N, C-alpha and C positions, 0 to 999 in steps of 0.2 A: 036694261041692266043697271042703269044709273038712276037713282031716285032721290028727289029732293027731300031733305029732312025738315021737320018742323021743330023749332027750338023755343023752349020757354026758359027764361033766365030768372034765377033767384039770386039776389045780391048784386054787387056792382063790379066784381072783378072782371077785367077784360080778358078775352081769349087771346092766345098768342097770335101775332100778325101772320098773315099767310099770303104768299104770292098767288097770282092768277093760275088756276089749275088748267090742265089739258082739257079739251072738249070732252064731255061725258060720252058722246057717241064713240069716240076713238077708244077710250079706255074700256067702254062696255064691249066693244068688238073684241078687244084683247082678252077680256075676262071670259067671253064665250069660248074663244079658241083655246084658252088655257084649260078650260074644263074638259076638253076632249082628250081621249086616250089617257096617257099618264098625267095630263094636266099641265104640260109645259109648252107654251107656244114658241116655236122658232120659225123664222121667216122661211119662205119657200125656197127651193134650190135655185142656185145661180147667183151671180154677183149682184149686189144692189147698186144704187145710183152712185155710191162713193167708190165702187170697185171692191168693197169688202166681200169676202165669201161667207154667206150665212152659215150658222151652225146647223148640223143635221137635227132632225127631230129626236126626242128622247127615246122613242121606240127604236130608231136606228142605232142610237148610241148604246142602248141596252144590249143589242146584238153585237156591236162592234165598238167597244170602248176606246180602242186606239184612234178612232176618228174624232174623238172629243177634243175640243180645244182645252188645253190644260193637261192633257194626258198623252200627247204625242211627243215625238222626239224633236219636233221643230216648233217649239212654242213661241208665239209672238209676245207673250206676256198678257196681262189682263187688258192693257190698253189696246192691243191688237185684236183680242177676242171680242171685247165689248167696247165699241167706239164711244169715247167721251167719259169712260169710267175713270174716276180720279184717284183711286186708292189701291193699295195692295189688298188682296183677299186672304182671310184666315179661315180655315175650316178645321174643326175637330171631327175626325172620322172614326167610325167603329170598324175594326178589322174583322175578318172571318173568325179569328180566334177570340173575339170579344175584347181585345185590347184596343188602344186608341192610337191614332196617328195625328200629328200636328202638321197641317199642310199650309204653307205660306206661298202664295202666288203673287210675285211682285208685278209692277206695271210692265216691266220688260224682263224677259227670260223665263226659264222653266220653273215649275213649282218645286219647292223644297219640302221634302217629306221626311219627317223624323218621328220615331217611335216615342211614346210617352206612357206614363202610368195610366192604368185604367181607372174607371169610376163612373158614377151615375150623376144625373142632373147637372150636366156640364154647362157652365155659364162663363162667357168671356166678359172681361171688364170693359170700361168705357172706351179704352184704346185698343182692345183686342190683344194686349200684351200679356196680361195675367189671366189665369184660369182658376176657377173654383169648381170643386166636385165633391161628391159625398159617397160614402160606403156604409152599408148596414153591417153592424157587428152583432152576431148572434148573442142573445141574452141581455142586450143593453137597449134602453130606450133612446130614441133619437138616432142620429147618424154621426159618423166620423167625418168631419169637414176638413178638406185639404185645399191648399191654394199655392200659387207660385207661377213662375214661367214654365213653359212646357218641359224643360230639362231639369227643373228643380222644384217639383211640387212637394210640399211638406205638410204634415198634419197640423191642424190649428186647434181643434177642440172636438170632444166627443159629446154625445147627448144633444146634438144640434137638431132643431126642429125646422128652421128656415134660414135662408141667407140671401143677400142681394148685394151687388156692387153699387157703389156711389154712382149716381146717374150722370156725372160729368167729369169726375176726376178718377184717373186710373189708379190701380193698386190699393184701393180703399174698400175693404169688405166689411159688412156688418152681418150679424147673425143673432138668432135667439137660441139660448141654451136652457134646457129643462133643468129646474132646480126645485124639486118637491112640487108644491102647488103653484109656483110662480114660473114665469119665463123671463130669463135675464137677457137684456139687450146689450150687446157688446160690439165694438169695432176693432179691426185689426188692419195693419199696414204690412208692407213687405218685410218688416223686421219680425213679424209674427208675435208681437207682444200685444195681448188683448187689453182693451181699455173699456171698463164697464160704463154704460150710459144710464140705464134705468132698469128697475125691476117692473115688469108688467104684471098686472093683477091676475091674469089668467094663464094657466099652463098651456092653453090652446092658442094663445095669441101668436100670430105669425107676421113676420116682416114682409112687406110687399115691395117697398121702394123707399129711397132716402136720397137726400142731397143737401146742399147748403141751406135750403128752405126748411128742412125738418124731416119728419118721418111719417110714413103711412103704414099703419098697423092694422091687420085684420084681427080685431079684438074677439069677435065671435063670428059664426058663419054668416051673419047678416048685419054686422056693424063694423064700420071703419072708424078708427081713431087716428086723428092727426096730432102729432107732437111737434113742439118747437125744436130747434137744433140741439138744445141741451136736454131734451127728453121730457119737458113739462107738457101737461095736457093743454091742447089748444081748441079742439073741436071734435065732434063725432058726426057721422053721416051714415044713413042706412045704405046697405048694399055690400058688394064685394069689390074690393080694389083689384085692379088688373095691371096697371102700368102707371109710371110717374115720369115727369119731365123736369129738367133742371129749373124751369120757370116756376115750379110749384104746382102744376096741374096734375091731377090724378084722374085717370080714366077708370070708370067703375061701372058695374052692372047692378041694377036694382030689379030683381026679377028678370023679366025679358026686356027691360028698358035700359038703354045706355045713357051715361051722363059724364060730364066733366066737372070735377070738384076742385075748387081752388084752395090751396093751403092758405091763401090770403083772405079767403071769404068769398062765397058765391058758388052757385051751381048752374050749369047749363045742361038742360035735359034734351036728349036726342030721341025724338019719337019716330024713328025710322028703322025698319028691319036692317040688320047688318049683313045679311046674306052669307053667313058663315056657319050656320047651325049653332051648336052650343059653343059659346065663346070660351076659349082656352088661354088666350094671351093677347098681348098687344105691345107694340113698340112705337113710341113717338119718333117722328123724323127729327134730326138734329136741330132744325130751325123751329121746331114746335108747331109747324103749320099743318101736319098731317099725322095720321095713325095708320099703321099696318096692323090689322086685326086678324088674329088667327082663330080658327074654330074647327069643329068636327067636320065641317063641310068645305073648308078651303080657307083662302086668305082674301080679305077685302081691304080696299083703300077708303079711308074716311078723311075728307078735306074739311078742316075746321071752318074756314072762312065761308065756303059755299054750301057747307052742310050736305055735301054729296057723298053717297056710299056707292062704290063700284067694286064688283067682283074682279079679282085679279088672277087667282089660281084656284083650280078645282080639286085640290088635294089638301089633306091635313099635314101639318109640318111641325117638327119639334123645335124649330128655331127660325126666326126671321130677323133681319137686320136692315140697316139703311147705309147708303154711301154717305160720305161726309158732307156732300153738297145737297142732300135731301132729294136727289133726282132718281136714284135707283133703289129698288127694293130687292133684297136677296132672301131666298128661302131654301132651307134644306128640302130637296125634292125626293121622290121615290128613287130617282137616279140622279146623283150629283147635286148640283145647286142651280136653281132657277134664278135668273136675273131679269128684272123688268125695268125697262127705261120708260119713265113717265113723261118724258119730253120729246124724245126723238121719234122719227118715223119707224125705225126698226125697234120694236118694243120688247121683244122676248128673246132670251138666249138660254142655252143649257151649257153649263161648264162643269169640268171636273167630274165627269160621269163615272170614273173608275172608283169613286169614293162614296161611302155611305155616311153622309154628314149628320152629326147630332148637334152641332153648334156652328154658326157662321157669324163672321164679323169682318170689319175692315180696319186697316191701319192707314190713316191719312198719310200722304206723301211726306209731309213735314216731319213725321215721326217714324217712317218705315225704314 
C-alpha cells in the first residue's frame, strides 16, 4: 500500500521540513480497511486501551444515525469523540431541501447547527470562519460570488470564473472576473470592497491559490503562471496547479506525473503513483510536511520528506482538511465526516453522520 517515490530535483529551493512519519505498514493497513464498505475505518466494537468507546462503523451509522458521535443527545464534544483532536470542527452540510446548514462542533459540548444561505462550490477560509460560494445566474457568463460568515453571506461580484481564499490569513478572498477578452484578478476582505490586482491576458485564466508569496494562475489548460505579490510575472511551468501552501510551494500535475513547484524557484518531480485515480484536489498540512491528495478513487497521504504515498480512504470526497497540528485528516464522507489519526493507535473515526458534508474545516482552540 505504501510505496517509495523517486524524486528528481530541478533548482535549489528546499522542500518544507517534515517530522518523521508513521510506519508505512500501519498507514497501509488503515488505507486497506478504509477502502472496504463505504470506505471509513472505525475501530472494532468494545472499549480500547484508554477506556474510550470506539465509534460504530459507517454502515451501522447509516442505519442508525442517532448512535453517531456528534448526533446524539449526550455529546462529549470533539475531544471526547476523537482523542487528541485539538480543534473545533466546522461542517457545511447540504440538507434534503438543497439548502445548507452550518455545523460547529466544539471541543466540549453538542454541535451547534444553524441554517444558512444555499450555494455551490462552497469553500471555507483559512480559519473556517468565513465562507465563499457561488450561484449560476441564467443568461450571464461566470457566476455570482458571495462571501461572509454563515449568518451574513453577501454578494461580492458577478461574472466570476474562479476564486480562492488566502492560504494563511482568514477573511481574504481573491477571484477572477470576466471582462471581455481578459480576466481581471481582484481581492476582497470582510468589508466587501474589491481591490484590483492585475488583468490577466487570457479570459480562461483561473486562480488556483495565493498567499503572501504571490499567486498561482492556471493560464491555459497546461500552463501554470506564477506572479509576485503585486501581480507581476515571475515564472511559468508546464502542468495543472492543484494546491498551494503559505511557504510558496505549489502542488501540480503534469500529465500523470506529480510535482512540487516552488514560487521561489525549483521543481521536485514525484515519479510515484498517487493511488487516487484522477487527481481532483489536494490540501497541504499546516506545517507543510504532508499533502492529502483527493481523486476519483479516494484520498492518499503524501509525506514530503520520506516521499511515501499511502492510501487513506477508498471514496471520492468533495472536501478534505487538516487539524491545526497536522496530525488528523478530515474528509467529507458518503456518511458524515471521516477523521484519520496519523499518529495514534486508533486511526479512524466516523463523526456527524446525520449530515451530508460538502465542506469541512477546523477552528483552532485559540480562535474558536
